[in-house]
N, C-alpha and C positions, 0 to 999 in steps of 0.2 A: 785353441792355442794351449799347448802343454805348460803346466806350471812347474816351477823349480821345486826340487825336493824340500828345501828349507821353507818355502812358502806354504806348501801343502802341510808340512809338519806343524808349523805355527798356527795355521788356520784350524786344523783339527784339534790341536792340543788346547786351544783357547775357547773352543765351542762349549756351550753349556750342555751337560749330560743329565740334567734333572728330568724327572718324569719318565714316561715310557713311550715317548713320541720319537719315531725314527725319521721324521721328515727331512732332517738335515742331510740324510743320505740320498735324497732324491737326485737321480742323475749320476750318482757315484757308486751305487751298489743296488742290486736287485735280489729279491728273495721270492721264490714261488710260494703261493699260499695253499694251504690244505684245501681239499675239495669240499669239506663239510661246512666251511664258513662259520667259524666259532662265534663271531659277534652276532650273526643273524640267529643262530640257534640259542645263544644266551638271551637275546632280546625276546625271543618267543617264550622262553621259560619264565623270564621276569614278568611278562605281561599276564601270566597265569598265576603268579605267586601272590601270597598275602604278606609274607615276611621273608626277606632275602638278605644274605650276607655275601659280600665279595671279599675274598681273602687275598692279601698281598696285591692290592689294587693298583700299585704304582702311583702314577700321577692322576689316576682316575680316567684316563683317556678312553680306554676300551669300554668301561662301564658307562661312561657318558654317551657312548654311541647308541645306547638303547633308547627307543622313543618313549617307553613307558616304564616307570618304576612301580613296584607294589606299594601298598600303604605304608609298610615299614621297610626301609632300605638302609643297610649299614655296610660300611666298607672298612677294612683294616689295612694299615700300612706301617712299616717300621722306620723308613729312612726319612729324616726330618724335611729335606727339600721336597720329597714326593708328598709327604703329609700336607705341607703348605699348598702345593699345587692341586692336590686332590680336593682339599677343603674349598679352595676358590672355585673349582670346577663343579663340584657335586653339591655343596651346600645350597646353592640356589634352586636345585632340583629336589630339595627335601631329604637328601641323603646325609646321614650322620657318618663322619669319618673319625675312626678311633685309632689312636696310637697303640700298636701292639708289637712286641719284640719278635714275632714269628717263632715263638716257642710255647709249648703247652704251659698253662691251659689258655684256651681262648677266653676272653673276658665276658662270657655270656652264659646264661643259665642253660640247663639241660632242655632240649627239645624246643629251642627258641625260634628256629627257622624251618620253613618248609622247602627252602631252596638255598644251597650254598654253591657259589661259583668261584673259579679262580683260573686266570690265564697265566701260564708260565710260572707257577709257583716254584720258589727255590727249594722249599721243603714242604712235605705233605704229612701232616700229623693225622693219620686216619682215625685213631681213637677219638680225637677231639672233634673231628668232622662228624663222626657217628653220634657223638654225645649231643652236639647242638642241633642236629637234625631232628625234626618231629617225625613220629611214625608215618611212613609213607612219603617222607621227604626225599629230595634228590640232590646229589652232588654232581655238578657238571664242570669239567675242567679240560682245557687244552694244555698239554705239557710238552716240554722239550724232551726228546727221546735220546736214546743212546748214540754216542759217537757224533753228536751234532756239531758240524763245522770243524770236525777233527783235523781235516786237511790243513786248516789255518792254525789250529792249536798246536799241532805237531810240528808245523814249520818253526814255531818259536820254542817249543819245549822238547822237541824230539819225540821218538816213539814212546807211547804211554803203555803202562802195564795193563794186563787183561782185565783187572778189576775196574779200571777207569773206563774201559770200553763197554763193560757190562752195565755201568751205572745208568739209572733212569730208564730201565727197560720196562715196556708196558706190561710184561708178564709179572714183574715185581709189583707194579701198581695194582694189578688185579688181585694178587695175593694179599697185599696190604689192606685193600678194601674188604676182601672177604674175611680176613682175620678180625677186622673191626666189626663184623656182623652186617656188612652191606652186601647187596646183590648187584653185581656188575651187569647192567642191561645193554651197554654198548661200549665197544672198545675198538678203535680204528687207528691204524698206523700208516704213515706215509714218509717217503724219502723225497726231498725237494731240492731243486738246484738253486744255489746262491752264487752270486758273482760280485767281486770287488773290482772296481775300475781304476782306483788310484789309491795311493798310500794313505791319503787323508781319511778315506773311508775305513781302512783297516784300523787306523789309530782311534778314530771316533768309536768304532764298534767295540774295540777292546777296552776303551775307557768306560764305556757305558755298560757292557755286559762283563762285569768285573770278575766273574768266576771262570771265564774262559781261559785266561792266562793270569792266574793269581799274582798280584803284586806288579802287574804291568805298568811300566812307565816308559815314556819316550827315551829318556836318557839311558835306562837300563838295557834297552833293546835297539839302540841306535844303529849299530852295524847291521843287524838283521833287517831293520826297517829300510835302510839304504839299499841293501841287496835286493829286497823285495820290490822296492820302487823301480830299480833298474830292470827287474824281470817284468814288471807290469808295463814299463815303457817299451820293451822290446818284444814281448810275447802276447800282450793283451790281458784281459781279465783273469784274475785268480778265481778259479772255480772250486767251490766247496759243496758239501752235501749237508743240508739241514734235515733233521728228523723231528717229527711232531706226532703226538698221539692224542686222541680225544677219548676221554673216559667219562661215562655216566653211570653212577651207582645209586641205588635206592635203598633206603632204610625200610625194613619190613613194616607193614602196617600193624597197628596194635591188634592183638587177638580179640575177636568179637566185634 
């Protein structure tokens, strides 16, 4: 049974968007997953590490999916609701959750970790990652690539300039890692299909992933939302392209 526009809007606008759990979208949107399986690869690396740091952990949901943590496990997060959620989820596992503003410097000593991980970081401070990695240590990250879900973004904002389309390119990540003295040992990129089935899913997504349409509010975009709702009702799912890349970089081992 189809829901009225007003009901869908109210439901999505009142849903909690804390943490990095997208289960609210089940049955309302789908996103194909990258072939490399980031959480599995991350868990394998964590099982072999002695001291690990997860940067911008969100609500800790992805990190918590690992079966085994190293003897020292630390996670950072900046948003207070996520900090509280990550603390509740990760502290019982022995992981320390640290409040960090996502700006240099990281609040840790040089060469403190042999593994640094991050899933979908908003910003990447390569020099800081290199600083806190021990010689021979590894940075593993899945990141949002260029032009991700731009079909939806441009529906609301109109055509974006070329510099916006270039942002978050994996080649720039490679260059940043190398400039910081890291060796890129793996870099993979994929384009993936995403579908939104109702306007509630669109609203929830834009409320949660706030950098997609900066300053998004239901009230500010009500005419466009209603127009898109009618399109979804008549034409079916809104299809967009998600881009992801996996990067693994290693700090050279100490001489001798």
